N, C-alpha and C positions, 0 to 999 in steps of 0.2 A: 848374265846381262839380259835385260829385257829385250824382247823382239821388236824390231822396227816395223810398224804397221802402216805408215803413211802411204797414201796413194801418190804422193809427190816425190819423185826422184830428184836428185841433184840436177838442176837445170836452170836456164835463164827463163824467168817468167815474162819479163818485158825489158827492153833496152831502148830508151828514148833519149832525146837531148835533155830532158828534164831529170830523169832518174833511171837507174837500172835496178831491177829487183831479181834476185836469184834465190833458188833453194840451195842451201849449203849442204856440204857433206855431213854425214852423221858424225856426231861427237858424243863421247860419254858424258853423262850428267848424273850428279848426285845431289839430292836434297838433304841438307844437313840442319838439324836443330840441336843446339847445345847451350848449356847454361853459361852465361857470362860470369866474370868475376863478381859482379854486383849481385848475382843471384846464387852464389856459392859454387860456381863452376870453375873450370880451369882451361880457358881457351889456349893458353900457352902450350899445354900438353897436346891439345888437338892440332894446333898449328905445327908443332914439332913432328907429330905423327904423319901428317900429310906433306910436310916440306914446304909450307906456305904460311906466312903470317896472315891469319884471317882478318879482313877489315872489320871494324866494329861500328862504324858510322853508317847508318842506313843510306844506301845508294852508292857507297864507295866500292871500289874493286881492287883486287890485288892479283898479281901474276908472278909465278916463279916455277921453275922446273917443269914446265909444260902443263901446269895447273892454273886455272883462272877461277877466282871466286868473286861473287857479288854478295854483299850484305843486303838482304831484302827485308829484314825485320830485326827487332832487337836481339833475337836469338836464332836467326834463320839465314842460311846461305845457300846459294846454288853454286856447285863446283862443276866446272867444265874440265874434262880430262880426255886425253886421247883414248881411243878404244883399247889400245895396248896397255894403258896404265890403270884402267878402271878397277881391275881386280886387286892390284897392289894397294890402291887407295882404300878400297873397301876393307881389305884385310888389316891395314894399319888402323883404321877406325874401329873395326870389330875388336881388335886386341885391347883397345882402351875401355871397352864397355864395362868390364867387371869393376873397374875402379872409378870410371867416369861415365855414368849413364848419359846417353844421348840418343838421338834418332837419326838414322841414316837410311835413306831409301834411294836405290838406283832407279833413275827415271829416264834413262836413255831413250827408250822406245816411246815415251809419252809425247815428245815434242818435235817440231820441225823448226829449223832456223832459216829465216829469210835474211839475206844481206841486202841492204837498201842503201844505195849511194848515188851521188850525183848532185848537181848544183841546186836542184829544187827539192831535195830530200826532205828538209824541214816542212816545206809547203805540202808535200805529198802526205807526210805523216799527220799533218794537221787536219786532213779530211776526216780522220776517224779517231783521233787521239782525244782522250778525255782530259788532257792537261796541256799546258803550253810546252811544246817540245823544247823551246829554248831554256826552260827551267832545268833541263837535264844537262849537266855539265859534261864536257868531253872527258872520257875516262870513268864515267859513272854509269850506273844501271838502275832501272826503276821497274817495278811491277806496276802496271796500269791497265787501262781498258783501251782497246782499239775497236771501234765499231761494235761494241758490246762484248767482245771476246777478251778474256784476260790474257795479257802478253807480258813478257819481260823485254824491255828495250835496253840494249847495250850501246851507248854512244861512243864510237871509236874516233870520230873526228867531227868537225863542224857539219860535214855533209855525208857522213858514213855511219850507219847504224846496223845492228843485228837485232832481229825481232824473233824471240822464241814464242811459239804458239802451240797449243795442243793440236795433235793430229786432226781431230774432228773439225776444228775451225780453219785449218790450213787452206783447203781449197777455196772457201769463201773469202778469206783474207787475200789470197793470191789474186782472185778475180777483182776484188776491191782495189788493191794496189796497182794492178795492171790498168784498170779503167782510169784511175787517178793519174798515173804516169802519162798515159796517152792524152788525157785532157790537158794536163800541164804543158806537155810538148806542143799540143795544138795551139795553145796560147802564145808560145814562143815563135811560132811560124809566121 
């Protein structure tokens, strides 16, 4: 497993009447690229190996057996797995490689996840989001830009998101989200 190098430990960044932003616990991550049936691949075999039917529409997610997957491109997924399961999933995918070439990269240490929730979370995200946050459906995920940094947004409810961001951008985005949450809370007062 890759080494976690973020300067941000799991903690609350800000908690206001508008929104709460926290740094989440470390979770295992795998970047997966595999050919779809349309391009001569066999996603059914990949799905069977990891114990999860991979979603095939960009932005959709699936969850089973403690694994969560988001389809981020026509042949690209991010898999979230517990730290205890990551080696098992990697081994299952590696066993497929001789008959089903694919790309699997363990990226656990590359990113930090912020949980962002509260009544004004969509407004908070709109301060740096390069797209309309309401275009992301509940239960979907999207790769996008937030204040110039590439992030993946996982929308868990109308007012609850997870934001994955590379470690190098995490302190900057934490400060941006903190400032925004405080400004939105001040408007409520």
